[in-house]
C-alpha positions, 0 to 999 in steps of 0.5 A: 605172179598175181594172186587169184581172188576168192569169194572172201577177199575184199572188194569195193565198187568205185564210181569212175572208169577202170582206167582212173581207178587203176592209175590212182591205185597202181601208184604207191605214192597215193596210199597214204591218202586211203590206207589208214595203217599207213604213215608214209610211202618212202620211194626208192625208185623215181618215175611212174609205177612200173614193174620192178619199182621199189618203195618202203611203207612206214606203217602206223605203229608197226614195222617198215615193209619193203615193197616192189611192183611185181605185175602191172597189167594196165587197167586189169591187174596190179601186184606188189610183194614185199618183206619185213623180218621173216614175213613176206606179203603179196597184194594184188588188185584186180579191176573190172568194169561194173555197174551199180545203181545205174552208175558205171564204174570199177570193182576193185578186188584186193587180194592179201597173202602173208607167209612166214618163214620158219617159226614165223610160218603161223604169223602168215595166216594171222597177218593175211586175216588181219590185213584183209580185215584192215583192207575191208575197213579201208575200202570205203575211204579208198572209194571216196578218195578215188571218186573225188579225183 
């Protein structure tokens, strides 16, 4: 189930229609173009993005993360879940129509939640904060890449 956004979750305005933003961001193959911490994506399933699609994120200087799409509501919401060792992560992107400075576009809100199992439980809270901060740093790049498509 997709995480509900809170006011502290990062968001960005993208000056493109919601369907354009969603189509680009819902495809894991595009992530290395805008996510600075991601070296590459290794697809485990072929075809278009869909619930159940699996892949591995190979992080820059970090562990690989096995992921899968858990929810895909076209033009509204997309969610993934994954693990690396004792750490589980969930990321949900919410898409809403918006107008900024007379430009019609989309607000993308990215909700990151990380949980650790057992002794790794405190790592979950720290990792949630760190990943949310990393997402915030990626947002200007995300907007530029999506708008240039």
